[in-house]
C-alpha positions in Angstrom: -125.7 -0.6 -131.8 -127.5 2.6 -132.8 -125.5 4.7 -135.3 -127.9 7.6 -135.1 -126.1 8.9 -132.0 -122.8 9.1 -133.9 -124.5 10.8 -136.9 -126.2 13.3 -134.7 -122.9 14.2 -133.0 -121.3 14.9 -136.4 -123.8 17.5 -137.5 -122.5 20.4 -135.5 -119.0 19.7 -136.8 -120.2 19.5 -140.4 -122.1 22.8 -140.1 -119.1 24.4 -138.5 -116.9 23.2 -141.3 -119.3 24.4 -144.0 -119.7 27.8 -142.3 -116.0 28.3 -142.0 -115.4 27.5 -145.7 -118.2 29.9 -146.7 -116.9 32.8 -144.5 -113.4 32.4 -145.8 -114.6 32.3 -149.4 -116.8 35.3 -148.8 -113.9 37.3 -147.3 -111.6 36.5 -150.2 -114.3 37.4 -152.7 -115.2 40.7 -151.0 -111.5 41.7 -150.7 -111.0 40.9 -154.4 -114.0 42.9 -155.5 -113.5 45.9 -153.2 -109.7 45.9 -153.0 -107.5 48.4 -154.7 -105.2 47.5 -157.6 -101.7 49.0 -157.6 -99.3 48.8 -160.5 -96.5 50.9 -159.0 -92.9 49.6 -159.0 -92.8 49.6 -155.2 -95.8 47.4 -154.9 -93.9 44.2 -155.9 -90.9 44.9 -153.8 -90.4 43.3 -150.4 -91.1 45.5 -147.4 -89.6 44.6 -144.0 -90.4 47.0 -141.2 -89.5 50.1 -143.3 -86.0 48.8 -144.0 -84.9 48.7 -147.6 -83.8 45.3 -148.8 -80.1 44.5 -148.9 -78.7 41.5 -150.7 -80.3 38.2 -151.4 -82.8 36.3 -149.3 -80.7 33.2 -149.7 -78.3 34.2 -147.0 -76.8 31.2 -145.1 -76.8 31.5 -141.3 -74.1 30.1 -139.1 -75.0 26.8 -137.6 -74.7 28.2 -134.1 -78.0 30.1 -134.6 -79.7 26.7 -135.2 -77.9 25.1 -132.3 -79.1 27.8 -129.9 -82.6 27.5 -131.3 -82.6 23.8 -130.7 -81.2 24.2 -127.2 -83.9 26.7 -126.4 -86.7 24.4 -127.7 -85.3 21.4 -125.7 -84.9 23.3 -122.5 -88.2 25.1 -123.0 -90.0 21.8 -123.3 -88.3 20.6 -120.1 -89.6 23.7 -118.4 -93.1 22.6 -119.4 -92.5 19.3 -117.7 -91.3 21.0 -114.6 -94.4 23.3 -114.6 -96.6 20.2 -114.9 -94.8 18.7 -111.9 -95.3 21.9 -110.0 -99.1 21.8 -110.6 -99.3 18.2 -109.3 -96.7 18.4 -106.6 -99.1 17.6 -103.7 -100.4 14.5 -105.4 -97.0 13.2 -106.3 -95.5 13.6 -102.8 -91.9 12.8 -102.0 -91.5 10.3 -104.9 -92.4 13.0 -107.4 -90.0 15.4 -105.6 -87.1 13.1 -106.0 -88.0 12.3 -109.6 -88.0 16.0 -110.5 -84.6 16.5 -108.7 -83.2 13.7 -110.8 -84.8 15.3 -113.9 -83.3 18.7 -113.1 -79.9 17.0 -112.3 -79.9 15.4 -115.8 -80.7 18.8 -117.4 -77.9 20.4 -115.4 -75.5 17.7 -116.5 -76.6 18.2 -120.2 -76.1 22.0 -119.9 -72.6 21.5 -118.4 -71.8 19.0 -121.1 -72.9 21.5 -123.8 -70.9 24.3 -122.2 -67.8 22.2 -121.9 -68.2 21.0 -125.5 -68.2 24.6 -126.6 -71.7 24.5 -128.2 -72.6 27.7 -126.3 -69.3 29.5 -127.2 -69.8 32.4 -129.6 -66.2 33.6 -129.6 -64.3 33.4 -132.8 -62.2 30.2 -133.3 -58.9 31.9 -132.7 -60.0 33.6 -129.5 -61.6 30.4 -128.1 -58.5 28.4 -129.0 -56.4 31.0 -127.0 -58.8 30.7 -124.1 -58.4 26.9 -124.1 -54.6 27.2 -124.0 -54.9 29.7 -121.1 -57.1 27.2 -119.2 -54.5 24.5 -119.6 -51.8 26.7 -118.3 -53.8 27.7 -115.2 
């Protein structure tokens, strides 16, 4: 087995790696040499889109924000699977069609489950409790 083929194939990657490191190092060095130095008080303060800072950066967010983010990621990934099915729909035929129907059905059941569980409810606890009581009376 000839290893020269493998070594020859690695040279472009090695050259690319070295050139990347050299370019990044040169950019940092040039910006350090030519860059301005500021000692004003405002230089060290955080700047967020022109809005002055208020409070600490250690603010705790409600868990519902994270839940919505997780639901978005989960259902977004499912959309990628459905898009991949749509690209290959002709090759998959009827079997693929029924598979994607089952897949979408499971997603719909999961969404209904989350909805009924109250994971998507952003109303305050008192208001949502009152809504639940009203539903029972209906």
